[in-house]
N, C-alpha and C positions, 0 to 999 in steps of 0.2 A: 621382535622375534629374533632369536639366534639362528643364523643361517649357515649354510655350507660354505666352507672356504673354496671348494671346487667351483661353485657358481661365481664367486667374486673373481677368482683367477681366470676363469673362462671369459668373463666379461672384460677383464683387464686386457686379455690377449686380443680380443676383438677390437678394443679401443686403443691398443698400443701403449698402454701405461702400466705402471707398477703400483703395488699396494704395500704401504708400510705396515710392518707387524711390530707392535710396541709391547714390551714386557711390563707387567704390573705386579705389585706386591700388596697394595693397599687401596683404600677408597679414593684418596686424592689423585693417585695416578690414573685410575679409571675415569674420574671426573675430568682430568686434564685432556685425555684422549677424546672423550665424547664431546667436550666443548670445542676442541679443535676440529673434530669431524663435522659438527654442526656449522661452525664458522666457515669452513671451506666446502661444505656439502660433499663430504667424502665418505665412501664405504670404509669400514674400519675392521682391522684384525687386532684383537687384544690377546696376548699370549701369556701363559704362566708356566714357569719352569717347575721342576720338582721342588727346588728350594722355595719358590714362591708359594706353592701349595702347602708346604710344611709350615712356612712362616704365617700365612694368612688363615690357614685351615680351609679345607675344600668347601665346606658349606658357606662360610662367610664369603669366599671368593665367588662361588656360583650365584649366590643370591644378590651380591652386588652387581653382577652382570645382568641378572634378570631385571633389577631395578633400572639399569642403564637402558635396556630395551623398552621399558615402559616410559622412561623420561625422554628418550630420543627415538620415537617410533619411526622416524623418517630415515634412520641410518641403518643400512644393512650391516649387521654386526656378527663377527665370528669370534668364538671362544676356542683358542688353539692351545694344545699342550706342546710346549717347547722342550725338545730334547728328552722325550721319553726314553728311558734306559732299558726297558724290557717289555715283553708282551703284556705282562701283568700290570705294569704301570699304565700302559695305554688302555688296557681294559678298564682300569679303575676310573680313568678320565672319561671314557665313553659311557660307562655306567652312570657317572655323575651328571652328564649332560653336555660335555664338551662336544663341539660340532666339528672339530678337526684335531688330529693328533699327529705328532711327529714320532716315528719309531726310528731312533738313532742307533741303528745296528752297526755303525762304523766303529763303535766302541763296545766292549763287553759290558755286562750289567753294572760293573763297578764304576762306569762312567769315566774311566781313566785309561784302560788298556785297549790299544787298537785290536780289532777283531779280524777274523778271516772274511773273505768275500762270501764264502759258503754260509757262514753263520749269519751274516748280514742279510743275505737273500732269504734264508729260512725264517728268521725272526720277522722281517718286514712283510713277507708274504702272509704269514699268519695274522698279522695286524690288519693287513688289507682285506683279507677275507672276512674277519670279524667286524671291521669298521664299515665296509661297504654294505654289509647286510643290514646296517642300521642307518645308512645314508650319511655316514661320517667320512670326511676327507682324510687322506693319509699323505704325509710328507715323509720321504726317506732321505738318507744321506749316504753318499759314496765319496770316499776320501775322508781325511780327518782334518778338522780345523785346528789352528794353533791356539795357544793361550788356555786359560781356565777361568770359569765363572760359575758361581752358584754350585760349586762342587762338581762341575762337569768340565771335562776336557783333559786331554793327555798331557798338557803342559808343554807341548812341543812348539817349535817355531812354525810359522804359517806355511813353510815350504816343505815340511817333512813328509806329508802324505797328500800331494796335489792329486785331484781327480783325473783318472785316465779316461779319455773319451770313449774308447771301445768298451771298457768295463762298465761305464755309465749306461751305455746303450743296452748292454746285456742285462744289467741290473733292472732297468725299467721293464724290459721284455719279460723277465722272470717274475717280477713282483706285482706289476700293475699299479704302481704308485701314481697318485694324482700330481705330485710335485716332487722335485728333486733338489735337495741342497747339495751344492758342490764346493769343494775346497780349491780355492784359487790363490791362496796366500794370505787371506784375511785371518784375524784372530779374535777370540773373545777378549773383553776387557778394554781398558783405556790405552794400554801400551802396545799398539799394533806395529807401528813403524817408527824408526829413529829419525827419519826424514820423510819428506813428501814422497810417496811411493811411485816408483817407475815400473816399467814392464818386467824388470828383474825380480821384483818382489810381489807385485800384484799382477797375476797372470790373466789379464783380460783376453789375451789371444786364446788361452785354453778354454775360457767360457764361450767364446765365439765358435770354436771348433765343436764343442759339445752341443751347442744350439743347432749347428748344421746337421749333426747326427740325429738330434732329437727335436725337430722343429715343432712338434705338437706337445712336448712335455714342458710344464711350467717350471722354470728354474728358480732357485731360491739363493739369495746371497745372505749368509750369516755373517756376524761380526762386522756389520756395515755402518756403524756409527762413524761420523765424520770427525768427531772430537775437536770442535772448533776452538781456536786459540782464545777467542774472547770468553768462552765459558771456563777454560782453564785459568785465565787471568783473573776472573772474578773470584774464584775459589782461593787463589794464591794471594790476592789483594786483601782478603779477609781472613788470613791466618792459615790457609792451606799450604801444603808442600808437595804439589804435583810436579813430577819431573816433566820436562818438555817431551811432547809426543805428537804423533800424527795419526789421523784416522784415514778412512777411505774417502777420497774427494767425491763430492756430489756429482761432478761431471763424469767420473768413472762409473758410478751407479747408473747414471742416465745412459751411458754407453751400454751397460748391461741390459737395461730395459729395452733398448733397441734390438737386443739380441737374445730375447726370450726370458729375461728375468721378470717375474711377476710378483714375487714376494721379497721384501727387503727387511731384514731384522735390525731394529734399532733399540738399544737399551742404554748404553753408556752415555750418549748425549743427554738423555733425559735425567739420568742420575747426576750428571755434572750440573745441569740447570737447577735441579732441586737443591743440591748441596750448596751451590753458590748463593742462591736466594736466602737460604736459611742462615748461612754464615754472615751474610750482609746484615740481616736483622739482629743477630746476636752481637755483632760488633757495634753497629750504629745505634741500637736501642737496647743496651744491656739490662735495662729495667724491665723488659718484657718477659713474661713467663707463661702467658696463655698460648697453648699450642696453635690456636687459630691465628695468632699474630705472625707466626712464621710459616705456617702451612699454607695460608692463603697466597702469599707471594711465591712460595715454592710451587704451588699448583699452577699459578699463572705463568711462571717461567717455563715449566714443562709444556704447558699448552702452546706457548709461543714456538717452541722447538718442533713439536708435533705438527702444528699447522704449517710451518715452513717446509717440513719434509713432505707432507701430503701434497703441497703445491709443487715442490721440486720433482716428486715422483710421478706427477701427472694425474693422480686420482681425484684431485679437487674438481668439484662440479659434477661428479658421476654418481652421487648417492641415489639420485632419483631416476636413473636410466632404465631400470628394470624392476620387475616384480619378483621379490625374493621367493624362492621355492622352499616349502617346508621340508624338514629333514626326512619325514616319512615318505614324501614324494621322491626325494633324492634316492632313497633306498630302492624304490620301484624302478627308477631309471637305471641304477647300477645293475639290478637284477635282469633288466631287459637288455643290457649291453649298450645302453645309450649314453 
């Protein structure tokens, strides 16, 4: 059964752990996440961006997720819309059966232009009203992340629009979002930092300040792939040309989890793992042409990364802690103010 992200994050808050949210575009990526979740006994958040929905087509994606719930009935599983760019985009996901949506009103509907605070509040509040009526979770964003991915992002550096704590508190009060993505210097994509990040470029102190103002709001870290050197090295060893780069250290994410972060977005690490595994097959076994010969090791490589992150974030072992609440019941709880 697909369940509410709100329930997963509430449980994570009680248990003091975080939950990884992993982006997908195809069947193999979903399989990787579900196998990792079973191996580590973890709840799972699978998320699809607008680019992924276009690439895979909504019905393929949705029915793959339904298959996952049937094959892995012991795993509480969320289907989340990543970076919805408009009220209409969020509505289309809710109508399809997504159990959680992100209304990213920090940018205008073009997904590139930073918006006004007033626009962000208005658009996000509309999505909250619509989503909660159906039991669906809403994530909002205040501040603007750096970088660009899947056609989304202002292309700025990570420090251009860092979240203001006072504005964050005002935003939550006016919109009623379940979770809040904040900008603290992270960026989309692989090229986040030129060297291991310090407090000058990764503003964990800002995150801690926001958590103090919003102790009951689930915080979200976007752009939180760690971009391990070993994954970069595999790609380059087998013909790739990645420039040296640094991601968000796992220990910084763990510090965030101790300070209210409940959802951590990871995509680039999985892309690196998949690409490295495929390149290895192509170079070492150039006679191979069956897609299964390179997609199987790619799937296994991504599963390894996801399982490692699930363990590092603390969600491992918590899949069976609670009885999932049906979405229809969540709608009644929202209506009752609970």
